[in-house]
C-alpha positions as CSV (number, residue, x, y, z in Angstrom):
1,M,56.2,99.0,91.8
2,P,59.7,97.6,92.7
3,H,62.1,96.5,90.0
4,I,64.1,93.3,90.3
5,F,67.4,93.0,88.4
6,A,69.0,89.6,88.0
7,G,72.2,88.2,86.5
8,G,75.1,89.9,84.9
9,E,78.3,91.2,86.4
10,A,78.9,94.5,87.9
11,P,80.4,97.0,85.4
12,F,84.2,97.1,85.3
13,S,85.7,100.1,87.2
14,P,89.2,101.2,85.9
15,S,91.9,102.3,88.4
16,G,95.0,104.5,88.1
17,M,97.9,105.9,90.1
18,T,100.7,108.4,89.4
19,K,104.2,108.6,90.9
20,N,104.5,110.9,93.9
21,G,108.0,112.4,94.2
22,N,111.2,111.4,92.5
23,V,113.1,108.3,93.6
24,T,116.4,106.8,92.6
25,T,116.3,103.5,90.7
26,G,117.1,100.4,92.8
27,G,120.2,98.3,92.6
28,A,121.7,97.2,89.3
29,T,120.5,93.9,87.7
30,V,117.7,93.2,90.1
31,F,114.0,94.2,89.8
32,T,113.0,96.6,92.5
33,V,109.4,97.8,93.4
34,V,108.9,101.5,92.5
35,P,107.7,103.2,95.7
36,G,105.6,106.3,96.4
37,W,102.4,106.4,94.5
38,T,99.2,108.5,94.7
39,A,95.8,107.2,93.6
40,D,94.5,109.1,90.5
41,T,91.0,109.6,91.9
42,V,90.3,112.4,89.5
43,G,90.9,110.4,86.3
44,Y,89.9,107.1,87.9
45,P,87.4,107.6,90.7
46,G,87.6,105.0,93.5
47,S,91.3,104.2,92.8
48,V,93.2,102.9,95.9
49,V,96.9,102.5,96.4
50,S,97.8,99.5,98.5
51,G,101.4,99.5,99.7
52,N,103.3,100.4,96.6
53,G,100.7,99.0,94.2
54,L,97.4,99.7,92.6
55,Q,94.4,97.8,93.9
56,T,91.8,96.6,91.4
57,Q,88.2,97.8,92.0
58,S,86.6,95.0,90.0
59,G,87.5,91.9,88.1
60,A,87.6,91.0,84.4
61,D,88.9,88.2,82.2
62,A,90.9,90.4,79.9
63,T,91.8,93.8,81.3
64,P,94.4,96.1,79.7
65,I,97.1,97.2,82.2
66,V,99.8,99.8,81.2
67,A,102.6,101.5,83.0
68,N,104.9,104.3,81.9
69,V,108.0,105.0,84.0
70,A,109.9,108.2,83.1
71,Y,113.5,108.4,84.2
72,S,116.4,110.8,83.8
73,G,119.8,111.8,85.2
74,A,121.7,108.5,84.8
75,G,125.4,109.2,84.9
76,M,126.0,106.8,82.0
77,A,123.8,105.3,79.3
78,G,122.4,102.0,80.5
79,N,119.7,99.5,79.8
80,F,116.4,100.1,81.8
81,Q,113.4,97.9,81.9
82,A,110.0,97.8,83.8
83,R,107.7,94.9,84.6
84,L,104.2,94.4,86.1
85,V,103.7,92.1,89.1
86,L,100.4,90.8,90.3
87,N,99.9,90.3,94.0
88,G,103.6,90.4,94.8
89,T,104.5,87.1,93.1
90,T,103.3,86.8,89.5
91,V,105.1,88.6,86.7
92,I,102.4,89.4,84.2
93,A,104.4,91.5,81.7
94,T,107.9,92.7,81.1
95,G,108.5,95.7,78.9
96,A,111.2,96.2,76.3
97,V,114.6,97.4,77.3
98,V,115.1,101.2,76.9
99,T,118.7,102.3,76.4
100,G,120.1,105.7,77.4
101,N,120.6,108.0,80.4
102,Q,116.9,109.2,80.2
103,G,113.7,108.0,78.7
104,T,110.5,106.2,79.4
105,M,110.1,102.5,80.2
106,V,106.7,101.2,79.0
107,V,105.1,97.9,79.9
108,S,101.6,96.8,78.9
109,T,99.6,93.6,78.8
110,T,96.1,92.3,78.9
111,A,95.5,90.0,81.9
112,A,92.8,88.4,84.1
113,I,92.3,90.2,87.4
114,A,90.0,89.7,90.4
115,P,88.6,92.4,92.7
116,G,91.2,93.4,95.3
117,D,94.2,92.2,93.3
118,V,97.2,94.5,93.6
119,V,99.5,95.4,90.6
120,T,103.0,96.8,91.3
121,V,105.6,98.2,88.9
122,E,109.2,97.0,89.2
123,T,112.3,98.3,87.4
124,T,115.8,97.2,86.7
125,H,118.9,98.6,85.0
126,N,122.6,97.8,84.4
127,V,124.2,101.0,85.6
128,S,127.0,99.7,87.9
129,T,127.8,102.7,90.0
130,P,125.2,103.9,92.5
131,L,126.3,107.6,92.0
132,W,125.2,107.2,88.4
133,Y,121.8,105.6,89.0
134,A,118.9,107.3,87.3
135,T,116.0,109.1,89.0
136,I,112.4,107.9,88.4
137,T,110.3,111.0,87.8
138,G,107.4,111.7,90.1
139,S,104.7,113.2,88.0
140,A,101.8,112.3,85.7
141,A,104.4,111.0,83.2
142,T,105.0,108.0,85.5
143,F,101.7,106.0,86.0
144,L,100.0,102.7,86.2
145,R,96.5,102.2,84.8
146,I,94.2,99.2,85.0
147,G,91.3,99.0,82.5
């Protein structure tokens, strides 16, 4: 005998990505998208990287979103900061300023998302000389997770 299921939403599917390869931080005093990510399909099956962002698999009214951005090698101590951007236009969270020539920028929030939305990570700093810019670490220490 067939079963019929009605109502209710599809279960939420979390997504994740990690930084692939090191990259120098962008220009001083402007937020720049962090490029070069790999979908974390082991920890978060079904994850998809779209451009330089993480595409959501499903929607929810209140979804935790967190990013860690590890950096090192700045030639001088500076102020570093990360933020999360939804669909390329809407800033949904800005993390606290981290001071030093190495550390981890952390930004987290709870936000409404829809299936197919894309979340990107952007960073800024105040190190004035390009030769002294920091390097964002490409490893599991730099990640974005949704859900």
